[in-house]
Structure formats: structure tokens, C-alpha cells
C-alpha positions in Angstrom: 21.0 19.7 8.8 18.7 22.7 10.0 15.8 20.5 9.1 16.5 17.6 11.1 17.0 19.8 14.1 13.6 21.5 13.5 11.7 17.9 13.6 13.8 17.0 16.8 12.3 20.1 18.5 9.0 19.1 17.2 9.2 15.5 17.9 7.1 15.2 20.9 3.9 17.4 19.6 4.2 14.7 15.9 4.2 12.1 18.4 1.4 13.2 20.5 -0.7 13.8 16.8 0.5 10.2 15.9 -0.5 8.5 19.4 -3.7 10.0 19.2 -4.4 8.7 15.6 -2.9 4.9 16.9 -5.8 5.1 19.9 -8.5 6.0 17.0 -8.0 3.9 14.1 -10.3 3.9 11.0 -10.5 1.7 8.1 -11.0 2.1 4.2 -13.0 5.3 3.9 -14.5 5.9 6.9 -11.0 8.3 7.8 -14.0 10.7 9.0 -12.0 11.6 12.2 -8.4 11.4 10.9 -9.4 13.5 7.8 -11.1 16.2 10.1 -7.9 16.1 12.6 -5.3 16.3 9.3 -7.5 19.3 7.6 -7.8 21.1 11.1 -4.1 20.7 11.3 -3.4 21.8 7.7 -5.5 25.0 8.5 -3.9 25.8 11.7 -0.3 25.7 10.0 -1.5 28.4 7.3 -1.9 26.3 4.3 -2.7 28.1 1.1 -5.4 25.6 0.5 -7.0 22.7 2.3 -9.6 20.7 0.6 -11.6 17.7 1.9 -13.6 15.0 0.1 -11.2 14.1 -2.4 -11.4 10.2 -3.2 -14.6 10.2 -0.8 -12.4 11.1 2.4 -9.0 12.3 1.6 -7.4 15.9 2.0 -5.0 18.0 0.2 -3.4 20.9 1.0 -1.3 23.6 -0.9 1.5 25.2 0.5 3.1 28.1 -1.7 7.1 28.7 -1.8 8.2 32.3 -1.3 8.8 32.4 -5.0 7.5 30.6 -8.0 9.6 31.2 -10.9 10.3 27.6 -11.3 6.4 27.2 -11.9 6.9 23.2 -10.3 4.5 21.3 -8.3 5.5 18.7 -6.1 2.9 16.1 -4.5 3.9 14.2 -1.0 1.3 11.5 -0.2 0.4 9.7 3.1 -2.4 7.3 3.7 -4.2 7.1 6.6 -6.4 4.1 7.0 -6.1 1.0 9.6 -6.6 -2.3 9.1 -9.4 -4.8 10.7 -7.0 -6.4 13.4 -7.2 -6.7 16.9 -4.6 -5.0 18.8 -2.4 -7.1 20.9 0.2 -4.4 22.1 -0.3 -3.6 25.4 0.5 -0.1 24.9 -1.1 3.1 27.0 -2.1 4.3 23.7 -4.0 1.2 22.2 -6.6 1.0 19.8 -10.3 1.8 21.4 -11.8 0.9 18.5 -12.5 -3.1 18.6 -11.2 -4.6 15.9 -9.3 -1.9 14.1 -5.9 -1.2 14.7 -2.8 1.3 12.9 -1.1 -2.3 12.2 0.7 -0.9 8.9 2.2 2.4 10.4 -0.1 4.8 8.2 -0.6 6.8 11.8 3.1 7.5 11.5 3.0 8.2 7.7 0.3 10.7 8.1 2.0 12.2 11.4 5.2 12.4 9.7 3.8 14.6 6.5 1.6 16.6 8.8 5.1 17.5 10.7 6.4 18.2 7.2 3.7 20.2 6.2 4.0 22.3 9.5 7.8 23.0 8.7 6.8 24.3 5.1 3.8 26.4 5.9 6.8 28.1 8.4 9.7 28.2 6.4 8.4 28.4 2.7 11.8 28.2 1.7 11.4 26.4 -1.9 10.7 28.0 -5.3 7.6 26.3 -6.5 4.3 24.8 -4.6 3.9 21.7 -2.6 0.9 20.0 -2.3 0.6 17.4 0.6 -1.7 14.4 -0.2 -3.4 12.2 2.9 -5.1 9.3 1.2 -7.8 7.0 2.6 -7.8 3.0 1.8 -4.4 1.8 0.8 -5.7 -1.2 2.6 -7.5 -2.8 0.1 -9.7 0.2 -0.8 -8.5 1.5 -4.0 -8.2 5.3 -2.1 -5.2 6.8 -4.5 -7.3 5.3 -7.5 -10.1 7.4 -6.2 -8.3 10.3 -5.4 -6.7 10.1 -9.3 -10.1 9.6 -10.6 -11.4 12.9 -8.9 -8.9 14.7 -11.1 -6.4 15.5 -8.2 -3.5 15.3 -10.5 -4.9 17.8 -12.9 -6.9 20.1 -10.4 -3.5 21.0 -8.8 -1.1 20.8 -11.7 1.1 17.9 -10.0 4.2 17.2 -12.0 5.7 14.6 -9.7 4.6 12.7 -6.7 6.8 11.1 -3.6 5.5 8.4 -1.1 7.3 6.9 1.9 6.6 3.3 3.9 8.1 2.6 7.2 9.9 -1.1 7.2 10.3 -3.1 10.4 13.5 -4.8 10.5 15.6 -1.9 8.7 17.3 0.5 11.1 15.5 3.2 12.3 15.8 6.7 10.5 17.8 4.6 7.3 16.6 4.6 3.8 16.0 2.0 0.8 14.7 2.2 -2.5 15.0 0.6 -6.1 14.1 1.9 -9.4 11.7 0.4 -11.4 8.9 -1.9 -10.4 8.8 -2.4 -6.6 6.1 -3.6 -5.1 4.0 -6.5 -7.1 0.8 -6.1 -8.9 -2.1 -7.9 -6.4 -5.2 -9.8 -8.1 -7.4 -12.5 -6.6 -8.9 -15.4 -8.1 -12.0 -16.9 -7.1 -12.6 -20.8 -8.4 -15.6 -22.7 -8.3 -15.8 -26.1 -9.6 -19.3 -27.7 -10.1 -19.5 -31.6 -10.5 -22.2 -34.3 -8.7 -22.5 -34.6 -5.3 -23.2 -38.2 -3.9 -22.7 -41.0 -1.2 -19.0 -41.1 -0.2 -19.4 -45.0 -0.6 -20.4 -44.9 -4.1 -18.1 -42.6 -5.6 -18.7 -43.9 -8.9 -22.1 -42.2 -8.9 -20.5 -39.0 -8.5 -18.3 -36.3 -10.4 -15.9 -35.3 -7.5 -15.2 -32.0 -7.0 -12.9 -32.5 -4.2 -10.4 -34.6 -6.6 -10.7 -31.7 -9.2 -9.7 -28.9 -6.9 -7.2 -31.0 -5.0 -5.8 -31.4 -8.4 -5.7 -27.8 -9.5 -4.1 -26.6 -6.2 -1.2 -28.5 -7.2 -1.5 -27.6 -10.8 -1.5 -23.6 -10.4 1.9 -24.1 -8.7 2.9 -25.1 -12.5 2.2 -21.6 -13.5 5.4 -19.9 -11.6 7.5 -22.9 -11.6 6.8 -24.0 -15.4 5.2 -21.2 -17.5 6.7 -18.3 -16.2 10.5 -17.2 -17.0 12.3 -18.0 -14.0 14.0 -14.5 -13.7 10.2 -12.6 -13.5 8.5 -12.8 -10.2 5.3 -14.2 -9.7 3.6 -16.0 -6.7 0.3 -18.0 -6.9 -0.8 -18.7 -3.5 -4.4 -20.6 -3.3 -5.6 -19.6 0.8 -8.5 -21.1 0.9 -10.8 -24.4 -0.2 -14.2 -25.0 0.8 -16.5 -27.8 0.2 -20.0 -27.0 0.0 -20.5 -30.2 2.2 -19.0 -30.5 5.4 -20.4 -34.3 6.3 -17.8 -37.3 6.4 -19.9 -39.7 4.0 -21.0 -36.5 1.3 -19.2 -36.1 -1.7 -19.8 -32.1 -2.3 -21.8 -30.9 -5.3 -19.0 -27.9 -5.3 -16.0 -26.8 -4.2 -14.7 -22.9 -4.2 -10.9 -21.9 -4.2 -9.9 -18.7 -3.1 -6.3 -17.3 -3.4 -4.2 -14.5 -4.8 -1.4 -13.7 -7.8 1.2 -11.2 -7.4 3.4 -10.0 -10.4 6.0 -7.4 -11.2 5.0 -7.2 -14.9 1.9 -6.8 -17.2 3.0 -9.8 -18.9 3.4 -12.1 -15.8 -0.3 -10.7 -15.0 -1.7 -11.6 -18.4 -0.1 -14.9 -18.1 -1.5 -15.8 -14.4 -4.7 -15.0 -15.5 -4.7 -17.1 -18.8 -3.2 -20.2 -17.1 -5.4 -19.8 -14.5 -8.5 -20.1 -16.5 -6.8 -22.8 -18.9 -5.7 -24.9 -15.8 -8.9 -25.2 -14.0 -11.1 -25.4 -16.7 -9.4 -28.2 -18.4 -9.1 -30.0 -15.1 -12.6 -29.9 -14.6 -13.1 -31.0 -18.1 -11.2 -34.1 -17.4 -13.3 -35.2 -14.4 -16.8 -34.5 -16.3 -17.5 -31.0 -14.1 -17.2 -27.6 -14.6 -14.7 -24.8 -13.4 -16.2 -21.0 -13.0 -13.1 -18.6 -12.8 -13.3 -15.1 -11.4 -10.0 -13.2 -11.8 -10.1 -10.1 -10.0 -7.3 -7.3 -10.9 -6.0 -5.6 -7.7 -3.5 -2.8 -7.8 -1.0 -2.6 -10.1 2.8 -2.8 -9.8 4.1 0.0 -8.3 7.0 1.5 -10.5 9.3 4.3 -9.4 10.5 6.6 -12.1 14.3 6.6 -13.1 15.1 9.9 -12.4 13.0 10.6 -9.5 14.2 7.4 -8.0 17.8 8.6 -8.2 16.8 12.0 -6.9 14.8 10.7 -3.9 17.9 8.5 -2.9 20.3 11.4 -3.1 17.8 13.5 -0.5 17.5 10.2 2.1 21.4 10.2 1.8 21.7 14.0 2.7 19.3 13.0 5.6 20.9 9.9 7.0 24.1 9.4 5.3 23.2 6.4 3.2 20.3 4.8 1.3 20.2 1.3 0.6 19.2 -0.7 -2.6 15.9 -2.2 -1.5 14.8 -5.6 -2.2 11.8 -6.4 -4.5 8.1 -6.5 -2.1 5.6 -8.8 -3.3 2.9 -7.1 -1.1 0.7 -4.4 -2.9 0.6 -0.8 -2.4 -2.0 1.5 -4.4 0.6 4.4 -4.1 1.0 2.6 -7.6 -2.3 4.4 -9.1 -0.8 7.8 -8.5 2.7 6.8 -10.0 0.5 5.5 -13.3 -0.5 9.2 -13.8 2.8 10.9 -12.9 6.5 10.0 -12.3 7.7 10.0 -8.9 9.4 7.7 -6.4 8.5 5.3 -3.0 11.3 5.0 -0.6 11.5 2.9 2.8 12.6 4.3 6.1 13.6 2.1 9.0 11.4 1.3 11.7 14.1 -0.7 13.6 13.4 -4.0 15.3 10.1 -5.3 16.3 6.7 -7.2 15.0 6.4 -6.6 10.9 3.5 -4.9 9.5 0.0 -6.3 9.6 0.8 -8.0 13.1 -1.5 -7.2 16.1 1.9 -6.6 18.0 3.3 -4.0 15.5 3.9 -0.3 16.4 5.3 2.4 14.1 8.7 3.5 15.9 8.3 7.2 16.9 12.1 7.6 16.7 11.6 7.5 13.0 9.5 10.5 12.8 12.6 13.2 12.3 14.2 11.3 9.5 10.8 10.8 7.8 9.9 14.6 8.4 12.8 15.4 6.9 13.3 13.6 3.6 10.0 15.0 2.8 10.7 18.4 3.4 13.9 17.9 1.7 12.1 16.6 -1.6 10.4 20.3 -1.7 13.3 22.3 -0.8 15.7 20.3 -3.2 13.7 19.9 -6.2 12.6 23.6 -5.8 15.5 25.2 -4.5 15.0 28.8 -3.4 15.8 31.4 -5.7 
């Protein structure tokens, strides 16, 4: 199709942008160089409006179609931030920033949306308005929420919003999507058991927090296996167990547990928080100690709208010939905040074989660029066809 042909022509240029960003990764909201690069290119493309500083370091640009009889406004979102990982790829364009790496492919997402913005600015072959959204701090910072809290949706009158993520292990340029809950809500817990420390040779004189915490680690697994409906999704993982004393002959005064909860529905999220409190306080009381539970709600479940998912899948099929039904993903994605404000859909594009995201040897596959750019451009042209 013509769009794919244009992106094949643009591939060397878009690849150059992507590799430059890969070489200069920035974490969370510190995407100052990346945001400036994005804004500069959007202005060079001739976008009708380019605004920086949305959600601290986010960038938003407006591209008007040749006509606007439809009155439609469609948002397209890419994330810009990297991860605090030491890169181990050995690439010529590997990270020059120690301890920071584009290990999730956000450099590719940003480059692909820039490519789509360049094409849409050149052709304007649609009836309505495209709003391209470049977001910081997807990796734990909630940049999507901050952009929404800054009034982005209302300010530009965005009616629908679409996002994309590369997916290692899926053939390059193919797509996968599902309607409804897609990515999980991501919560954290921090639990401190307090007892009475003492000499390991005299346990009768102590209130043993190690025993309390060990019982809790096992009991917390029963939330998913014995409290949750088996057809619902829930993961409860204790990921840290730290005693206040590290000595061989001391029973510690306190023990701290940390972990994460992943759920796909509000009911399961509420159940997890309730049972973690009940289990830990009950175990602590049984052994004569206390438990302080802090439950921190992170990203909500990311829920694709039915109509927009069907449309996004049809666009993907027109680009690559097919669109698979994707599996549920228990990882989190803060595009969820944008989908809470507006209907829309989030799709996966194949990244081919190689390391999974968040791995020090991961690398975005530049061969996926034409398919990703084409999908974004076709979302605009097919959702708002030229009058």
C-alpha cells in the first residue's frame, strides 16, 4: 500500500532518529534531550501546533487534515523514557549513559510516531485532526496520568486515543490485540513485622519476626489460590525479605517484606488489598507481634474499548495481512490512564526473535518501523477518511 511504500523510503531516516535516542537514553521525567529532539522535528515537519511541558516533559503536536467536516480528533501516543539498566548489547549505538538503557523499545515507539507525524504532515489526506502525544515516565512514573491531569484530553478535544508496543518473540511487523482488560493493574505492598528481638539461643524470650514473616510469605500465596475466583487473573509475589539484624545469633526485632500484586479487575484488586491486610495482621497477632501494611496502588488495568479494538485490528490487518488475538499481559502499562479518560485501543507489533523487554541485551528491531508507522498513519486516514 502507498503508506508502507513511503515508510520504506523513510526507513533509513527514522532508523537514524531511533538509534540516536537509543544512544542517549533518559529516565522517567528527565527526557529533556529526547523531548527537545521530538519538538524540533515536529516543528520541522510543519505541524500546526507543537506544545512542550505537558505532564512535565511531554510533547503534544496537532496535525490538521485537508478538511475538517467530520470534527473528529484522534490521539496517537508513544512513550519516550528509558530504564535504569546497564546495557549489554555491544551495539555500535549502545547507550552512552551509564546505568540507563532503552531496554523496552520506547526509542522505537517514539521514532515510529515521529515517522507517522512526518507522513501525515506531508499528505494531510484525512478529514479531521490528528494529535500526536509523546509521553515521559511510562516506566513507573505515571507520565500518562500527569499528561491527563494537565488537561491534555480536553485542551485538544481528543475523542479517541491509540497506542502501540513492540513485542519480542512475535514475527516482525505482525500485530496482536485484544478487547477489554489487556495489561494488568500493578500495585505494590510494603509490610513490616514488629516483635521482640533477642538471643537466638533463647527464643522463648523473643517474639520471632522471622517466623511471622515466613508464615506470611506462604499464606499470601493463598490469596490467588484460595480466595480469588480461578477464572480471574491475579499474581501476588513477595520479592524482598529483609531482617533488621544480619547476625547468626540474633532473632531480629523486625522484618520487612516487599512485593507486587497484578490484577485485571477492580474486584480482584480490592480483594488482594483486603486479604493482605487481614493475613499479615492475623499472623502477627497469632505470634504476639504487630504488622504494618502499606498497599500502594499503581497503574490501573489497561482496558481496550470494544469498538476501537475492532477498528485497530482491521487497520492492522490492512497493513500486515492479519492481526492475532493477543494473550493477557500481567505487566503494567500507564496508557491505562489515557484509556480511562477516552475510548481507544493499544496494540502489539512484532519485534522478532531476541531478548525480551527489560533485559540488558534487548534491542528494538528497526525492521518493524514501516509496519508500526503505517498502522498509526492508517488509524488516522481510515478513522477520518478524506472528504
